[in-house]
C-alpha positions in Angstrom: 8.1 -22.2 -24.8 4.4 -21.7 -24.7 2.6 -20.4 -21.6 -0.7 -22.0 -20.5 -3.7 -19.9 -19.6 -3.2 -20.2 -15.8 0.4 -19.1 -16.1 -0.7 -16.1 -18.2 -3.3 -15.2 -15.6 -0.7 -15.4 -12.8 1.6 -13.1 -14.7 -1.1 -10.6 -15.6 -2.8 -10.5 -12.2 -0.3 -11.6 -9.5 2.8 -9.7 -10.6 1.2 -6.2 -10.6 -0.3 -6.9 -7.2 3.1 -8.0 -5.8 4.7 -4.8 -7.3 2.0 -2.7 -5.7 2.4 -4.4 -2.3 6.2 -4.0 -2.3 5.9 -0.3 -3.3 3.4 0.3 -0.4 5.7 -1.5 2.0 8.7 0.6 1.0 6.6 3.8 1.1 5.4 2.9 4.6 9.0 2.4 5.8 10.0 5.8 4.3 6.9 7.6 5.6 8.4 10.2 8.1 4.9 11.0 9.5 4.4 7.6 11.0 5.9 6.7 14.4 8.0 3.6 14.8 5.1 1.9 16.6 2.8 2.7 13.6 5.3 1.4 11.2 5.6 -1.9 13.1 1.9 -2.3 13.1 1.6 -1.6 9.4 4.5 -3.9 8.6 3.0 -6.8 10.5 -0.4 -6.2 9.0 1.0 -6.0 5.5 2.9 -9.2 6.0 -0.2 -11.1 7.3 -3.0 -9.7 5.1 -0.9 -8.3 2.2 -3.0 -7.0 -0.6 -5.9 -5.8 1.5 -3.7 -3.9 4.0 -1.6 -2.4 1.1 -4.8 -1.0 -0.5 -6.0 0.3 2.8 -2.6 1.9 3.5 -2.7 3.5 0.0 -6.1 5.2 0.7 -5.4 6.3 4.3 -1.8 6.7 5.6 -0.1 7.3 2.3 -2.5 10.1 1.3 -1.8 11.9 4.6 1.9 12.5 3.7 
């Protein structure tokens, strides 16, 4: 089984981004300093604009723990 260049790029780029997004989503859910309303807003934003909001969350809300 040989992988083509686009498949390799997807594995190398997309998989780490997905892992980062999921880890930020889990961190957001477990963040005791966020209110339920804030968690709802973060969750909706992460689901709609995933990598950008996950990065923004990492540098703002996650650092404030």
